[in-house]
N, C-alpha and C positions, 0 to 999 in steps of 0.2 A: 449431606446425605451420603450414606455408605456406598461404595462402588458396587456392592452386591445389589443395590437398588435399581441398577440399570438392567434391562431385560434384553435377551437376544432378539434380533441380531445386532442391536446397537452395542451390547456389552462387549462384543469381540473387539471393538475399537480400542478398548483399554489395554489390549495386549499387542497391538500392531507395532508400536514403538516409533522410532525416529523416522519421519517422512522422507528424510534425505537418504535413508538406507535402502535404495532400490525400490521405493514404493511410489515413485511418481506416476507409474503407469497402472496403478491398482484400479480395479473397477469395483466400486462399492455396491453396485447392483449385483455383481457376481458373488458378493459376500452375502447376498440375500436382503439387502436394504431396499426399501421401496418408499413411495410417497406416504404410506401408512406410518412410517417411522419418523416422519418429520418432527412431530411434537417431542418425541424422545430424543432426537438429535439436538434439538434446541435446548432441551433440558440439560443434556450433557455439556453443551457449549457454555451454558450459564452456570454450571455447577461450581460454587465456591469451594466445596470440599475437594474437588479435583486438584486444586492447587495448594492444598494445605500441607502441613509438614509430613503427613502420612503418605502422600502421593509419591510413588517411585518413578523412575525415569520413563518407563513404558507408559504409565498412566498420564504423565505430564504432557504427552503428545496427543492424547485422545481428542482434545478439542480441535486440533488442527485437522485430524481425520474427520471429525464431525462437520467442520466447515466444508471440507472437500466433498464429502458425501452430499451435503445440501446443495452444493454447486452442481454436482453431477445430476442430481435429481431435479435441478432447475426449480427449487422449492420457493415459490413466490411467498408462501406463508411464513418463510423464515427471514424475509428481508429485514424486518425490524430487529429481530434477534441478532442478525449478523452486523447490522449497523451499530447496534448497542455495544459491540466489541471494539469499536473505533476508539473508545475512551482509553484503551490500553496502548494506543499506537506509539506514544512517546517512549514507553519502557519495553516494548516488545516488537522487534522487527518482523516477526511472523505476521502480525496484524497488517502492517503496511505492505508487505510483499505478497501475502496470500489473499486477503479479502477482496482487493480490487478485481483480481482475476476471477474469483468465485462469484462476485456480484455481476461480473461481465458475462458469466455463463447464464445467470438467471435472466438478465436482459432488461428491456425497457420498462418492465413493471417496477423496477427499483428506482427509476429516475425521479419520481416525485419525492420519495423519502430522502434520497441522496441530496436533492436540491435543497430541501428544507434544512437538512443537517449542515450543508455547506454554507448556507446563508446565516445560520445561527452563530454569531460570533461569541456566544458564551461557551461554545465548544473550543477546545484547545487547537492550536495551529496544526499539529501533526495529525490530529483526528480529522480536522476539516480537509487537510491535504489528502488523507486516505479516501475521503468522500470524492474529492476532485479526481483522484486517480481511478476510482471506481467508475465515474462517468466516462472517462477516457476509455477504459476497458470495455464498457458497454458499446461505445461508439465504434470501437475497432471490431468487436464481434458482430455488431448489428449495424451495418453502414447506414441504414435508413434512420438511425437515431443520431447520426453524427452531427447534423445541423443543430438539433435540439441540445445536445450535450455541449457543443462548442459555444452556443449562445449563453448557456448557463455559466460556463467558466468565464466567458468574456464579461458577463454581467457582474460577476464578483470582482473582476479586475478593475471595473470602473470605480471601485471604492479604494483604489490604490493609495490615495492620499491619507486615508485613515487607517490603513492596514499595516501589519508588520511587513518589513521589506523582504524577509525570507518567504513569507506566505505569497507575496506578489510574485517572487521569482518561481516558486513552485507552480503557481497558476500558469505562468508563461511557459514553463516547461511542459505542462499538459497540453497547452495550445499548440506548441511546436510539434508535439507528438501527433496531434490531429492535423498538422499542416494547415492551421487556421490562418491563412494569409489575410482573410477578411478582418482579423483582429489586429493586424500590423499597426495601423494608426494609433490604436489604443495602447499597444505595447510601447510604441515610440514615446507617447505622452508619459507613461510611467517611468521610462528610463530618463527622459528629460527632467522629470521632477526628482530624480535621484531616489526613487521609491522602490528600487529593485536591488536585492543583494546579489552582487555580481558573481560570487563563487558558485552559485547554483545554476544560472543560465548563461553566464557570460555577459558581455555588454550588448548594446544595440546592434553593433556590427556583426557580432557572432550570431545573434538571433536572425538578422537579415540573411546571412549566409545559410543558416539552417532552413529558412523558409524559401530559399531559392530566389531571394530578392536582390542579392548581392553576390557577385562571383568570388571576390576575395576581399580581405581586409584593406581598408584605405589608410589605416594608422597602425603603428606597432601594437601587438597584443600586450595589454597590461598584465602585471602580476596581481591577479584578483585576490589571491590569498594574502599577499602583502598589504594590499589596500584595505582589506577587511580586518585583518588581525594584527597587522604590524610586523609580520615576519613571513618569510617564504616557506611554502610547503616543501619538504625534502624530496628530491628527485634522484633517480638512479643515474650515475655517470655512465657514459657509454662503455667504459672499461669494466663496470661492475655487472655481474650476472643478474638478470632480471628473474623474479620469482617464477617458477614453473606453475602451470595451470593446476597441477595436482597439489602443489603446496598451497595455492590460493584456495582451492576447494576444501582442503583439509582445515585451513584457518576459518573458512566460513562455517564449516560444520561444527568446529569447536566453539565458535561464537554462539551458534544456535543452541548447542547443548548447555552452555552457560546461561543463556537466556531462559531456557526451559526450567533450569533449576531456580533462577531468580523469580520466575513466574509463580513457583510453588509458594513463595513467601508473599509476593506482591498481590497476587490475585485473590488471596483469602481476605483482602480488604473490601471485596465487593459488597 
């Protein structure tokens, strides 16, 4: 669909540009968006044309603004639309970093759909991991949902023997974030079965320390990168200058811009 097909006030999202350029505090309601615009925002999110070859840099970020607007509006009607974007998680860091927080804003109404998505192992690992992170975000924003979300994540971890070791590690990471001490016995079983990739969450001792169950390591800390990939991850020597935060922020922004350009080609496969 042509960009001119989007009507105000949603159409102005096509010109906002990179969300990292001082737009984190933007209020979409102040731009005139309201609950009445939810269908149009979903249409913008799902627009294949938006990521075609004709999309410029400004327009390529419009879907991120649409997601954020839906989060600010706490648009329960957009839950399925937003979860549908999870399928792009592996190729697009915006999905994994933005959508959990946005669904966290929407709240517990998203839990049933997220649970169903998480349990469906026909979905790819990174997409399911985004669903898991979304449940964590909801639990953090709405503490009354914490037990429900933790139980869902633990329920998935019970399948550790048949699941990818990276996915198990990511589930454990979410449970650590929720301080889910009640899931510690299950986590220990997964580690004992060597069903957890160590570079994501560390080993069982690391997890116990994170959960407050162990004060300090009882054994020397292994080189997890070496154990997983056969070589050590390069580290900075004490004599070498460490990268400044500004340099790291610039690198992150450059990466995001590159991803936005790649999305223009990849997303038109929708």
